[in-house]
VEXNUZA-790884 format. One line per 3 residues: their letters; for each residue x, y, z of C-alpha. Coordinates in pm, 1 decimal, decimal comma. Layout:
N
A = X:Y:Z ~ ...
END
This chain:
576
MAP = 6248,4:8528,4:5571,2 ~ 6454,5:8832,7:5443,3 ~ 6267,7:9116,8:5345,4
KAY = 6225,6:9193,6:4979,7 ~ 6461,2:9438,9:4808,1 ~ 6313,9:9772,7:4736,0
KQL = 6367,9:10052,8:4467,9 ~ 6549,3:10354,8:4607,7 ~ 6310,9:10603,2:4412,8
RFG = 6249,7:10932,9:4544,1 ~ 5908,3:10997,7:4742,4 ~ 5809,3:11282,3:4517,9
DWA = 5843,5:11077,9:4189,6 ~ 5607,9:10812,1:4347,5 ~ 5369,3:11095,6:4451,7
LKL = 5365,1:11229,6:4091,0 ~ 5322,8:10872,4:3952,4 ~ 5032,3:10777,7:4173,1
GFM = 4864,1:11108,3:4117,6 ~ 4871,9:11247,1:4467,2 ~ 5079,5:11566,6:4367,3
TQD = 5129,9:11776,0:4060,5 ~ 5478,3:11920,1:3943,3 ~ 5400,1:12248,4:4090,4
DLK = 5328,5:12100,1:4426,6 ~ 5651,8:11899,4:4405,4 ~ 5857,6:12207,3:4340,6
YIL = 5677,2:12392,0:4618,8 ~ 5767,3:12114,8:4859,3 ~ 6121,1:12087,6:4754,0
SKK = 6181,7:12452,0:4807,5 ~ 6030,1:12404,3:5166,0 ~ 6251,1:12108,0:5223,8
NIS = 6566,1:12305,2:5158,6 ~ 6463,1:12532,7:5441,0 ~ 6301,5:12325,8:5703,8
KQM = 6515,6:11996,4:5629,9 ~ 6212,6:11796,8:5702,3 ~ 6120,5:11470,2:5525,8
IGQ = 5916,1:11544,8:5213,8 ~ 5625,5:11322,1:5330,9 ~ 5587,9:11508,9:5661,9
LCL = 5610,4:11833,0:5468,8 ~ 5329,5:11729,6:5233,9 ~ 5104,0:11640,6:5534,0
EEG = 5168,8:11976,8:5705,9 ~ 5083,6:12144,6:5389,9 ~ 4746,8:11956,2:5324,4
LID = 4863,7:11814,8:4994,4 ~ 4801,4:11447,9:5115,0 ~ 4663,3:11292,1:5398,6
AED = 4778,0:10979,4:5634,2 ~ 4649,7:10737,6:5396,1 ~ 4782,2:10870,7:5092,0
LAQ = 5129,7:10902,9:5258,3 ~ 5112,4:10531,2:5339,3 ~ 5024,6:10439,7:4987,3
IMA = 5321,4:10644,0:4848,5 ~ 5558,2:10482,1:5105,3 ~ 5406,5:10141,5:5012,5
AQF = 5494,7:10189,4:4641,5 ~ 5829,9:10345,9:4737,2 ~ 5950,8:10027,0:4919,4
SYR = 5756,7:9788,9:4704,9 ~ 5509,0:9664,8:4945,2 ~ 5129,4:9629,4:4972,7
YVK = 4915,4:9900,6:5117,5 ~ 4647,0:9819,3:5358,3 ~ 4384,8:10037,8:5538,6
LNG = 4351,1:9950,5:5903,5 ~ 4037,6:9969,9:6098,7 ~ 4248,2:10075,7:6395,0
KIP = 4236,5:9733,0:6579,3 ~ 4476,3:9443,9:6638,8 ~ 4310,3:9104,5:6565,0
PAL = 4229,6:8956,8:6900,9 ~ 4419,3:8629,3:6824,3 ~ 4742,6:8824,0:6754,7
VDL = 4742,1:9080,4:7044,8 ~ 4989,2:8870,2:7264,0 ~ 5205,8:8760,0:6985,1
VPL = 5461,8:9073,8:6993,0 ~ 5558,7:9279,5:7266,7 ~ 5393,1:9615,2:7297,9
ELM = 5705,9:9819,2:7340,8 ~ 5835,4:9667,7:7019,8 ~ 5520,7:9787,7:6849,9
VRY = 5544,6:10141,6:6977,0 ~ 5917,9:10162,1:6914,3 ~ 5903,5:10053,6:6549,5
KFI = 5542,0:10173,3:6471,5 ~ 5389,5:9843,8:6356,2 ~ 5137,0:9590,1:6468,0
PYR = 5057,6:9228,2:6397,3 ~ 4821,5:9225,9:6085,1 ~ 4752,8:8874,4:5996,2
KRG = 4881,7:8501,5:6060,7 ~ 4828,3:8228,5:5839,1 ~ 5004,8:7895,5:5912,8
DQL = 5357,5:7984,9:5980,6 ~ 5340,2:8316,5:5803,5 ~ 5300,3:8638,2:6007,1
TIA = 5232,3:8959,8:5832,7 ~ 5286,3:9291,1:6011,9 ~ 5146,4:9647,1:5933,5
MAE = 5430,8:9910,5:5951,1 ~ 5412,5:10278,2:5905,8 ~ 5788,9:10296,4:5825,5
PKH = 5881,1:9984,0:5608,3 ~ 6250,2:10091,2:5641,1 ~ 6243,3:9938,8:5980,8
LLK = 6183,0:9590,5:5882,2 ~ 6540,8:9517,5:5823,6 ~ 6597,7:9592,0:6198,7
LVD = 6285,5:9384,3:6291,4 ~ 6285,2:9089,3:6074,1 ~ 6536,8:8864,5:6253,2
RLE = 6405,2:8963,9:6597,7 ~ 6034,7:8894,9:6511,0 ~ 6136,3:8547,1:6376,3
MLT = 6306,6:8466,2:6666,4 ~ 6032,5:8572,6:6908,2 ~ 5743,2:8425,2:6715,5
DLE = 5912,4:8134,8:6534,8 ~ 5720,9:8242,9:6225,6 ~ 5829,1:8380,7:5896,4
VSA = 5776,2:8756,5:5881,1 ~ 5654,8:8974,1:5598,5 ~ 5520,5:9331,0:5587,0
VVA = 5250,9:9544,9:5443,8 ~ 5230,3:9932,9:5484,4 ~ 4948,1:10115,9:5671,9
SEK = 4909,8:10481,5:5800,1 ~ 5096,9:10579,6:6116,0 ~ 4762,2:10718,1:6222,0
NIR = 4576,1:10401,0:6217,1 ~ 4881,2:10194,5:6368,8 ~ 4902,5:10444,8:6655,1
RAI = 4532,2:10417,5:6710,5 ~ 4540,9:10032,1:6744,8 ~ 4845,1:10062,8:6964,3
NRL = 4670,4:10309,8:7189,3 ~ 4356,9:10061,1:7220,2 ~ 4583,7:9796,1:7310,6
KTS = 4741,9:9984,7:7573,5 ~ 4404,9:10015,7:7745,9 ~ 4256,1:9684,7:7681,6
RNI = 4541,5:9434,8:7693,4 ~ 4571,1:9275,9:8032,7 ~ 4369,0:9520,8:8218,1
IDN = 4444,6:9380,2:8564,1 ~ 4809,5:9301,2:8529,0 ~ 4901,9:9636,7:8360,3
APD = 4674,8:9865,0:8542,3 ~ 4943,0:10033,3:8756,6 ~ 5140,3:10125,4:8448,2
QVQ = 4885,9:10163,3:8156,2 ~ 4573,2:10376,7:8146,5 ~ 4449,1:10627,1:7891,4
LAV = 4144,9:10815,5:8026,0 ~ 4017,6:11170,8:8045,6 ~ 3770,1:11217,6:8317,9
VKE = 3527,2:11502,0:8350,1 ~ 3319,1:11539,7:8665,1 ~ 3045,0:11787,1:8740,4
SDK = 3059,0:11979,7:9086,0 ~ 2893,6:12290,4:9224,4 ~ 3188,3:12491,2:9109,5
GEY = 3130,3:12365,2:8731,1 ~ 3336,8:12110,5:8542,2 ~ 3703,3:12017,0:8575,7
TLS = 3896,6:11761,0:8349,3 ~ 4128,8:11505,6:8463,7 ~ 4350,4:11456,0:8160,6
AEK = 4528,6:11121,2:8064,9 ~ 4851,8:11256,6:8200,5 ~ 4700,0:11322,3:8528,0
VSA = 4547,4:10967,9:8562,7 ~ 4868,4:10826,8:8467,3 ~ 5031,0:11018,8:8747,7
EES = 4786,0:10873,8:8995,5 ~ 4976,0:10662,7:9248,3 ~ 4699,4:10420,7:9339,9
PIV = 4659,3:10118,2:9108,1 ~ 4307,6:10086,7:9212,8 ~ 4224,0:10427,1:9038,5
KLV = 4410,2:10301,9:8739,3 ~ 4224,2:9969,3:8728,4 ~ 3888,4:10108,3:8746,0
DST = 3948,5:10395,7:8491,9 ~ 4122,4:10138,9:8250,2 ~ 3827,2:9909,9:8295,9
ILD = 3576,9:10164,3:8192,9 ~ 3768,9:10277,3:7895,1 ~ 3808,4:9923,0:7796,8
AIN = 3446,8:9862,4:7802,6 ~ 3367,3:10187,7:7598,7 ~ 3619,8:10077,8:7347,3
KRA = 3436,8:9746,8:7322,8 ~ 3114,5:9905,3:7272,4 ~ 2969,0:9741,5:7612,4
SDI = 2640,1:9865,1:7765,4 ~ 2714,4:9752,0:8114,0 ~ 3018,3:9649,2:8333,0
HIE = 2941,7:9405,5:8606,9 ~ 3179,4:9386,9:8894,3 ~ 3096,2:9061,5:9101,0
TTT = 3252,8:8914,9:9408,8 ~ 3264,1:8538,6:9403,5 ~ 3456,1:8278,7:9611,9
KGI = 3704,8:8257,4:9313,8 ~ 3770,0:8642,0:9338,0 ~ 3633,8:8941,0:9173,8
IIR = 3505,9:8890,0:8820,2 ~ 3446,4:9191,0:8577,9 ~ 3222,5:9118,5:8271,6
YRI = 3103,2:9310,0:8012,1 ~ 2746,5:9321,9:7843,0 ~ 2812,5:9348,3:7476,1
NGM = 2515,5:9346,4:7237,5 ~ 2315,2:9206,7:7523,8 ~ 2518,3:8924,8:7623,4
LHQ = 2758,9:8902,7:7910,7 ~ 3130,5:8823,7:7836,4 ~ 3396,9:8787,0:8102,8
ATN = 3661,9:9069,3:8061,5 ~ 3930,1:8959,8:8298,0 ~ 4059,4:8671,1:8504,0
PID = 3954,7:8667,8:8871,3 ~ 4098,5:8955,4:9074,2 ~ 4204,9:8912,0:9443,1
VKH = 3921,5:8957,9:9680,8 ~ 4129,6:9188,0:9876,8 ~ 4080,4:9458,2:9617,1
QSP = 3711,9:9435,4:9639,0 ~ 3649,5:9708,0:9885,4 ~ 3898,4:9955,1:9732,3
IIS = 3736,9:9909,6:9384,9 ~ 3382,9:9966,3:9522,1 ~ 3496,7:10274,5:9721,3
RIK = 3657,5:10415,0:9395,9 ~ 3328,0:10372,0:9215,1 ~ 3140,6:10520,4:9507,9
VMS = 3377,8:10818,6:9513,5 ~ 3313,5:10895,6:9148,4 ~ 2935,4:10851,6:9200,7
ELD = 2944,1:11071,3:9510,8 ~ 2795,5:10794,7:9737,5 ~ 2839,7:10716,1:10091,5
ISE = 3158,8:10486,2:10110,8 ~ 3098,8:10398,2:10474,0 ~ 2756,3:10236,4:10394,7
KRI = 2782,7:9885,5:10287,8 ~ 2463,1:9732,1:10414,1 ~ 2191,6:9891,3:10172,9
PQD = 2194,3:9924,2:9802,1 ~ 2301,7:10272,1:9664,1 ~ 2235,1:10439,1:9313,4
GRF = 2437,7:10713,1:9154,2 ~ 2581,2:10851,7:8855,9 ~ 2889,2:11025,9:8708,8
KLK = 3020,2:11170,8:8379,1 ~ 3340,0:11101,4:8177,1 ~ 3510,0:11285,1:7885,1
VAE = 3644,6:11026,2:7645,6 ~ 3793,1:11117,5:7307,0 ~ 3634,0:11462,5:7315,1
RFI = 3289,7:11326,3:7372,2 ~ 3089,1:11305,9:7720,1 ~ 2946,5:10990,5:7842,8
DFR = 2720,2:10937,0:8143,9 ~ 2719,3:10652,0:8367,7 ~ 2462,8:10515,0:8595,0
ISI = 2597,0:10316,2:8923,6 ~ 2399,5:10049,1:9108,2 ~ 2569,7:9918,5:9440,3
LPT = 2419,2:9599,1:9581,1 ~ 2546,4:9421,3:9899,8 ~ 2571,1:9044,4:9877,5
IFG = 2689,7:8754,6:10086,9 ~ 3061,2:8811,9:9952,1 ~ 3044,2:9199,2:9973,3
EDA = 2915,2:9465,1:9748,1 ~ 2870,1:9411,7:9388,7 ~ 2849,5:9708,4:9120,4
VIR = 2685,3:9742,0:8802,2 ~ 2791,1:10058,2:8571,1 ~ 2540,7:10138,7:8294,0
ILD = 2727,1:10305,0:8009,4 ~ 2507,4:10570,4:7844,5 ~ 2703,5:10661,8:7531,6
RES = 2477,5:10902,2:7333,7 ~ 2704,2:10888,1:7028,4 ~ 2692,2:10511,3:7011,6
IAG = 2323,2:10502,6:6979,9 ~ 2247,3:10836,2:6813,4 ~ 2536,2:10815,2:6546,8
RRG = 2761,4:11100,2:6447,6 ~ 2492,4:11345,9:6391,9 ~ 2418,9:11369,0:6758,8
DFR = 2055,4:11330,7:6769,1 ~ 1821,8:11031,7:6828,0 ~ 1617,4:10921,2:6515,0
LDA = 1376,5:10619,1:6475,9 ~ 1556,5:10500,6:6161,8 ~ 1872,8:10445,5:6366,8
MGF = 1705,0:10172,9:6552,1 ~ 1696,9:9958,1:6240,6 ~ 1311,3:9920,9:6221,9
AEY = 1176,7:9750,6:5893,7 ~ 1048,6:10013,3:5660,4 ~ 674,6:9901,5:5706,0
ELL = 699,7:9933,5:6067,7 ~ 891,5:10260,8:6059,0 ~ 612,7:10426,5:5866,8
RMR = 345,8:10290,3:6091,5 ~ 539,0:10418,6:6413,8 ~ 582,5:10760,6:6262,3
RMI = 207,3:10781,0:6183,3 ~ 126,4:10685,7:6547,6 ~ 360,2:10925,6:6714,5
SAP = 234,2:11219,3:6509,7 ~ -116,2:11177,3:6651,7 ~ -254,1:11489,6:6821,8
YGM = -349,8:11320,6:7145,6 ~ -377,0:10991,2:7306,9 ~ -130,1:10735,2:7438,9
FLM = 163,2:10571,0:7279,1 ~ 244,5:10277,1:7494,6 ~ 582,7:10081,6:7458,7
TGP = 611,8:9733,6:7649,7 ~ 895,8:9496,2:7666,6 ~ 1151,7:9357,7:7930,7
TGS = 1428,6:9555,5:8056,2 ~ 1709,2:9639,6:7824,1 ~ 1488,3:9600,3:7517,6
GKT = 1553,0:9963,9:7396,3 ~ 1207,8:10107,5:7504,9 ~ 1353,5:10433,6:7628,0
TTL = 1586,8:10481,2:7320,4 ~ 1282,1:10440,5:7093,5 ~ 1086,1:10686,6:7273,5
YGA = 1369,1:10931,1:7261,5 ~ 1394,2:10880,0:6886,6 ~ 1005,6:10945,6:6866,4
LSE = 1020,0:11254,4:7079,1 ~ 1332,0:11398,9:6864,9 ~ 1135,1:11339,6:6541,1
INH = 827,8:11546,1:6659,3 ~ 1019,2:11795,6:6856,5 ~ 930,1:12116,9:6682,7
KDT = 970,8:12493,2:6775,8 ~ 579,4:12508,1:6822,2 ~ 569,5:12216,4:7036,3
KII = 628,1:12208,3:7415,1 ~ 744,8:11854,3:7531,0 ~ 818,3:11776,6:7897,9
TIE = 954,7:11436,1:8017,3 ~ 963,0:11282,7:8365,1 ~ 1208,6:10991,2:8387,6
DPV = 1389,1:10776,3:8639,2 ~ 1658,8:10875,5:8574,0 ~ 1699,2:11109,3:8270,5
EYQ = 1936,4:10895,8:8058,1 ~ 2009,4:11127,7:7771,9 ~ 1966,1:11495,8:7744,7
LEG = 1752,3:11608,8:7457,0 ~ 1787,2:11966,4:7328,9 ~ 1471,0:12172,5:7333,3
IVQ = 1293,3:11926,9:7557,1 ~ 1218,0:11993,3:7930,4 ~ 1335,9:11675,0:8122,9
IPV = 1267,7:11608,2:8499,9 ~ 1451,1:11354,2:8704,1 ~ 1241,9:11151,1:8944,7
NEK = 1371,8:11189,7:9306,0 ~ 1166,4:10973,2:9531,7 ~ 1381,6:11072,6:9844,7
KGL = 1285,3:11411,2:9806,6 ~ 936,3:11335,2:9732,3 ~ 930,8:11381,2:9349,4
TFA = 749,9:11073,7:9223,5 ~ 620,3:11005,6:8883,4 ~ 265,0:11097,7:9004,9
RGL = 360,7:11413,8:9170,1 ~ 595,8:11513,8:8881,8 ~ 316,2:11445,2:8618,0
RSI = 77,9:11654,0:8820,0 ~ 305,3:11948,1:8795,1 ~ 385,0:11890,8:8423,1
LRH = 13,5:11925,5:8340,3 ~ 18,5:12274,1:8493,3 ~ 317,3:12355,1:8256,9
DPD = 110,4:12363,3:7960,9 ~ 268,3:12069,8:7766,8 ~ 168,4:11949,6:7428,9
KIL = 362,7:11609,4:7451,7 ~ 448,2:11433,4:7757,0 ~ 689,8:11133,5:7816,5
VGE = 633,4:10941,0:8134,8 ~ 945,1:10701,0:8170,4 ~ 754,7:10432,9:8324,3
IRD = 400,4:10347,6:8478,4 ~ 455,5:10167,5:8782,5 ~ 163,6:10230,3:9021,6
PET = -217,7:10305,4:8996,8 ~ -173,8:10689,4:9061,8 ~ 83,9:10735,4:8790,3
AQI = -144,7:10517,6:8544,2 ~ -460,3:10717,3:8646,7 ~ -288,0:11062,8:8575,3
ALQ = -123,4:10959,0:8269,0 ~ -466,1:10827,9:8119,1 ~ -630,0:11149,4:8215,9
SAL = -361,7:11351,5:8034,0 ~ -414,1:11146,6:7721,3 ~ -786,1:11206,6:7757,2
TGH = -769,8:11580,0:7789,1 ~ -582,9:11668,1:7464,1 ~ -230,8:11568,7:7537,2
MVF = -10,9:11319,8:7356,7 ~ 143,4:11094,3:7611,4 ~ 431,8:10856,5:7545,0
TTV = 512,8:10594,8:7824,2 ~ 624,9:10248,4:7884,4 ~ 539,5:9946,8:8097,8
HAN = 712,2:9616,1:8171,9 ~ 517,7:9332,8:8005,8 ~ 634,9:9048,7:7781,4
RSF = 355,2:9083,0:7523,2 ~ 122,9:9338,7:7380,6 ~ -173,5:9135,0:7510,5
DVI = -38,4:9138,6:7850,8 ~ -66,2:9516,6:7879,4 ~ -434,2:9512,0:7991,1
NRF = -363,5:9260,2:8275,3 ~ -73,8:9495,1:8402,9 ~ -322,2:9803,1:8401,7
THM = -610,9:9584,2:8556,8 ~ -344,4:9498,2:8835,0 ~ -322,7:9869,5:8888,1
EIQ = -683,9:9934,7:8931,7 ~ -742,3:10071,5:8583,6 ~ -1050,0:9971,8:8430,8
PEN = -1017,3:9832,3:8053,3 ~ -1272,3:10079,5:7907,8 ~ -1067,4:10374,6:8056,8
LMA = -752,9:10229,5:7939,7 ~ -899,6:10177,1:7568,9 ~ -1066,5:10513,4:7566,8
ALN = -694,4:10678,9:7583,9 ~ -474,1:10426,2:7414,3 ~ -372,6:10470,4:7046,0
CIA = -152,5:10177,8:7007,9 ~ 62,0:9917,7:7184,1 ~ 424,2:9865,8:7068,3
SQR = 632,1:9559,6:7194,9 ~ 994,0:9566,5:7122,7 ~ 1310,5:9350,6:7138,5
LIR = 1670,1:9399,0:7038,5 ~ 1814,4:9129,0:6820,8 ~ 2192,2:9093,1:6742,9
TLC = 2292,9:9158,8:6385,1 ~ 2551,3:8933,0:6197,7 ~ 2894,9:9072,2:6118,5
DCK = 3014,9:9087,1:5751,9 ~ 3210,6:8759,6:5818,0 ~ 2903,7:8553,3:5842,9
LRY = 2908,3:8216,0:5660,4 ~ 2621,6:8056,1:5464,0 ~ 2485,8:7729,4:5581,8
TPD = 2176,5:7500,0:5551,7 ~ 1982,0:7421,2:5889,5 ~ 1902,9:7066,3:5930,6
EAE = 1534,9:6946,4:5995,1 ~ 1607,9:6918,0:6363,8 ~ 1683,6:7277,1:6393,7
LLE = 1401,7:7400,6:6184,5 ~ 1150,0:7197,6:6376,3 ~ 1297,7:7343,0:6689,6
SGL = 1226,7:7678,1:6540,4 ~ 880,7:7598,9:6430,0 ~ 967,6:7577,4:6062,6
SPK = 977,3:7317,6:5808,1 ~ 1194,9:7272,1:5487,7 ~ 892,6:7382,4:5280,7
MVK = 851,1:7723,9:5456,8 ~ 1223,3:7818,3:5425,1 ~ 1272,5:7709,5:5058,6
GYD = 1437,6:7968,4:4873,0 ~ 1600,6:8149,9:5173,5 ~ 1960,6:8165,9:5257,7
FFT = 2069,8:8105,4:5625,0 ~ 2391,3:8239,5:5789,9 ~ 2577,8:8162,2:6084,5
PKG = 2846,9:8374,2:6279,6 ~ 3207,0:8318,9:6198,1 ~ 3404,4:8583,7:6400,8
CER = 3675,3:8838,1:6284,4 ~ 3877,1:9125,8:6437,0 ~ 3590,8:9372,0:6352,0
CQG = 3324,5:9175,9:6567,7 ~ 3603,9:9074,6:6819,1 ~ 3548,1:8715,0:6755,8
TGY = 3180,1:8707,5:6836,8 ~ 3038,3:8701,8:6482,1 ~ 2787,2:8967,4:6574,0
RGR = 2807,9:9347,7:6543,8 ~ 2551,4:9554,1:6689,3 ~ 2183,4:9523,7:6740,3
KAV = 1863,6:9615,2:6573,4 ~ 1505,9:9656,8:6690,4 ~ 1226,2:9432,7:6586,6
VEI = 878,4:9562,2:6685,5 ~ 501,0:9447,9:6699,9 ~ 278,2:9748,7:6665,2
MEM = -96,0:9684,6:6735,6 ~ -308,9:9983,9:6647,8 ~ -635,6:10034,6:6835,2
NDE = -934,7:10069,9:6616,0 ~ -1305,5:10044,8:6752,7 ~ -1322,7:9672,4:6702,5
MRE = -1007,9:9601,1:6900,6 ~ -1098,6:9825,0:7170,5 ~ -1439,1:9636,0:7195,3
MFI = -1249,4:9320,7:7213,7 ~ -1010,8:9403,3:7461,0 ~ -1299,7:9549,3:7693,0
SRA = -1505,8:9232,2:7650,9 ~ -1207,2:9033,7:7748,5 ~ -1234,9:8832,1:7416,6
AIT = -1006,2:8521,6:7367,9 ~ -644,1:8597,5:7274,3 ~ -694,6:8410,0:6948,5
RIK = -972,1:8641,7:6822,3 ~ -770,5:8942,1:6919,9 ~ -472,3:8816,0:6751,6
QMA = -674,3:8742,2:6424,5 ~ -801,3:9087,0:6437,4 ~ -458,0:9234,1:6488,3
LES = -330,5:9038,6:6190,9 ~ -622,1:9166,5:5968,9 ~ -534,5:9523,5:6087,2
GTI = -158,6:9499,1:5976,5 ~ 17,2:9368,3:6283,1 ~ 337,1:9171,2:6222,6
FLR = 404,8:8988,4:6553,3 ~ 725,2:8982,6:6701,9 ~ 814,8:8615,1:6588,8
RAA = 741,3:8692,5:6235,8 ~ 925,6:9014,9:6265,7 ~ 1244,0:8833,3:6389,6
LQE = 1212,7:8537,9:6137,8 ~ 1211,2:8795,0:5867,4 ~ 1538,0:8930,4:5977,9
VFN = 1668,7:8563,7:5962,8 ~ 1541,2:8528,3:5589,1 ~ 1688,7:8860,2:5502,3
GVT = 2034,7:8741,3:5616,1 ~ 2050,8:9001,1:5916,8 ~ 2063,2:8765,2:6196,4
TLR = 2064,4:8388,6:6274,4 ~ 1788,9:8145,3:6351,5 ~ 1936,5:8092,4:6694,6
EAN = 1924,1:8452,1:6774,2 ~ 1552,2:8480,1:6670,8 ~ 1475,9:8186,6:6904,2
RVT = 1655,4:8356,1:7178,7 ~ 1450,7:8678,6:7181,9 ~ 1117,1:8555,5:7061,6
FVE = 876,9:8241,1:7168,3 ~ 856,6:7988,8:6903,6 ~ 475,6:7988,1:6840,1
MDE = 350,9:7763,7:6557,2 ~ 42,2:7954,0:6505,6 ~ 201,6:8283,0:6399,6
END
């Protein structure tokens, strides 16, 4: 398809016509052009008269093409359609494919004349163009450089700035230095980490199997394979590279090892926790990505409202965390966001007149104005020992990362009973299981109930991307979910579709659903007397508790998530 003819109108005339410049601005720029000999558009950018998107809109009008605002990503289905070097040379990316029509987004549409025949020959498609800003096109290309064919291109393509901490301070390994590394293993590991960050993964799993090394990312709580299997011969060098970054013993291959390191990516610092585990095929590694900005947002602080709680539960939680003393107990499985919620709670009650001390294993995020102590069992600093020391440090609020043993449980309860506000977590599937967990740790129910203010049970549920599709579930699906057509009458249901924004998954991000059970005198008496669960649940409902299942279904009815997702994270219970 031959490119459309365009009108040879001057850039300045279009800028005036579209309202991006005034006559005085144009006169000024023309006077500068006579001196510098630069293009008018570039001069306008340098002088701050327009931005990159304004420039793209003007050029689109000048060449009679449509302007689009990109999100800085190439649609996953199109990444292999056009050679990367061609995109770099002519400043374009594939934008959309419909049938036998390919649309490309260009920063400089004048290049289409040079490109159209070549692209149509390469793709066997008819080619047309839209105009986008060079900034967003460059961003998309840079992302592709790091994520496309990580394994195959690792020796040649990597973009990562590494910051490591040493006794002498911090040093920075720039992208240029990384690219200059001769070892393809170094480039492989670094590019994998960067790719995982770009895809908003929370963990990287490096697993050795009979088929080779498999790399998987955990995105929104679900594992996705990131690469084709890698030759097993690279297993030892990959693990050794990770150990070096984490300052672990590379010669030790028979016992588990834990470590951490820090990277600087795109002008922000990201912490990583490392777990090395020996298996029958060699050592496997899991890298936990602790990206504060992705959780806390651009403001850089943790807030409870960033977790996505329903307004009713948010108000209840804020009231409970503001109590002068007692225990705020969070429960839930690993990866349910307990620690992040507690960080948000501490951030909201962190005032200049309050002393807050935490003991954690490990300290996942540094909170300004809060004293944070990492557990170090090798050196004898356990939760129990650290907690004793904290009490002598005159705190107002205390965070105990996790109660694991009877000694820690006893000291935490004593702290709550002696005028401190204690925030902590235990691993339990339901709020009602908490009392059994403490009983196993030799804590009497009456002692627990005397200190406990509330129990908050939490889960993370995936939220639908904007590309979601409306649908009507059949009776079988409703029955499987403990629902009936009568119960869902008037509600709209949605199913994931998949687009470039959500990388084809149909989901984008997660939010918390929470079950808050406040302790009043009647509830305490029922727990102490070991009343039937049905009676306790009824009392909790009367006290305003919304159980996890109901909270998850409410997000389904609100169009936030899917029925399948609600069934994945909560039990189907007909009596709720």
